[in-house]
Phi, psi and omega in degrees: 000322180295326177292324177295318179294320179293321179295319179296317178299319177301313182296317179297314183293322177293321177296317179290321179294317179298319177296316179297318180290323178299313178299319183293324184266308187252004183288161174290185178298146181271127182266166179085202178115195182274126189301325186270001177263151177297154181301318180299319179291320176298320178297314181298313178301318178297315181296320178293321178295317176296322179294316179296320176295321178294317178295320178298314180295320179291327176294319178294328178295328175298318176297318177298318178298317177301316177293324180293326179276356175085019179254074185277344179077015181266000000 
């Protein structure tokens, strides 16, 4: 059962990470942001935030895959 949970976590994290990186690289302009900053800076901050979240999710998916394959290192 633990392997199934780890595999489910892996799939979810890969989906979230891929989506975050897709938005950061190929997404349209990011709306919203901090009102007193220029639009270009707000766009850059949004892309960096999405890229950071995507990279974090993909890094965590590696740990989940390791657990799903039974290589916990314990």
